[in-house]
C-alpha positions as CSV (number, residue, x, y, z in Angstrom):
1,M,-46.8,-36.1,-48.3
2,S,-47.1,-38.9,-50.5
3,S,-50.6,-39.9,-51.4
4,Q,-49.2,-43.5,-51.3
5,S,-49.3,-42.8,-46.9
6,A,-52.7,-43.8,-45.4
7,P,-54.1,-40.7,-44.4
8,M,-54.3,-39.7,-40.4
9,C,-57.9,-39.7,-40.4
10,Q,-58.2,-43.6,-40.0
11,G,-56.4,-42.8,-36.9
12,C,-59.1,-39.7,-35.5
13,V,-62.0,-39.8,-33.5
14,H,-64.6,-37.8,-35.6
15,L,-63.9,-40.4,-38.3
16,I,-67.5,-42.0,-39.4
17,G,-67.7,-45.4,-40.9
18,D,-64.7,-46.2,-42.9
19,L,-61.9,-44.3,-45.7
20,L,-64.3,-45.6,-48.3
21,T,-67.0,-42.9,-47.8
22,P,-65.0,-40.8,-46.1
23,K,-66.9,-38.4,-43.9
24,C,-66.2,-37.0,-40.1
25,A,-67.3,-34.8,-37.4
26,A,-65.6,-32.1,-38.8
27,F,-66.7,-32.6,-42.3
28,P,-70.1,-34.8,-42.6
29,A,-70.9,-34.1,-46.0
30,G,-67.5,-35.4,-47.0
31,I,-63.3,-35.2,-46.5
32,P,-61.9,-32.8,-48.8
33,E,-59.3,-34.6,-50.7
34,E,-56.5,-32.4,-49.6
35,I,-57.0,-34.2,-46.0
36,T,-57.5,-37.4,-47.4
37,S,-54.4,-37.5,-49.6
38,S,-52.4,-36.2,-47.0
39,Q,-51.8,-33.1,-48.6
40,V,-52.2,-30.7,-45.2
41,D,-51.9,-31.5,-41.6
42,H,-55.6,-31.4,-39.9
43,R,-54.0,-31.2,-36.6
44,L,-54.4,-27.4,-37.2
45,P,-57.4,-25.9,-38.7
46,F,-59.3,-26.1,-42.2
47,P,-61.5,-24.1,-44.3
48,G,-64.8,-25.8,-43.3
49,D,-63.7,-27.4,-40.7
50,L,-66.7,-27.2,-37.7
51,S,-63.8,-26.1,-35.3
52,I,-63.2,-29.7,-35.4
53,Q,-59.4,-30.7,-35.9
54,F,-57.2,-34.0,-35.4
55,E,-58.0,-36.0,-32.6
56,P,-56.1,-39.6,-32.0
57,K,-57.4,-42.9,-31.0
58,T,-54.3,-44.0,-29.8
59,P,-51.1,-42.8,-28.8
60,E,-50.0,-44.4,-31.9
61,D,-52.0,-42.7,-34.3
62,A,-50.8,-39.1,-32.4
63,K,-47.5,-40.3,-33.4
64,Y,-48.2,-41.3,-36.8
65,A,-50.2,-38.3,-37.4
66,E,-46.7,-36.3,-35.8
67,T,-44.3,-38.2,-38.4
68,M,-46.7,-37.6,-41.2
69,F,-45.5,-33.6,-40.9
70,E,-42.6,-33.3,-39.9
71,G,-40.0,-30.8,-41.4
72,K,-43.3,-29.2,-43.1
């Protein structure tokens, strides 16, 4: 996945603040770069995520996340 794609985090109910200082309920100390750079699909468990994964804010956010990782 290209790092030019907006991270799925932007459409997640768990995001705290904005992506300038990426934090969320799963990663209160900071979201790992593997997630913010869209290298991994955080709809799936990721080490250290406190058992909290991506939850879309809207159906459009769910679709965006789905299309990011199609065929991977």
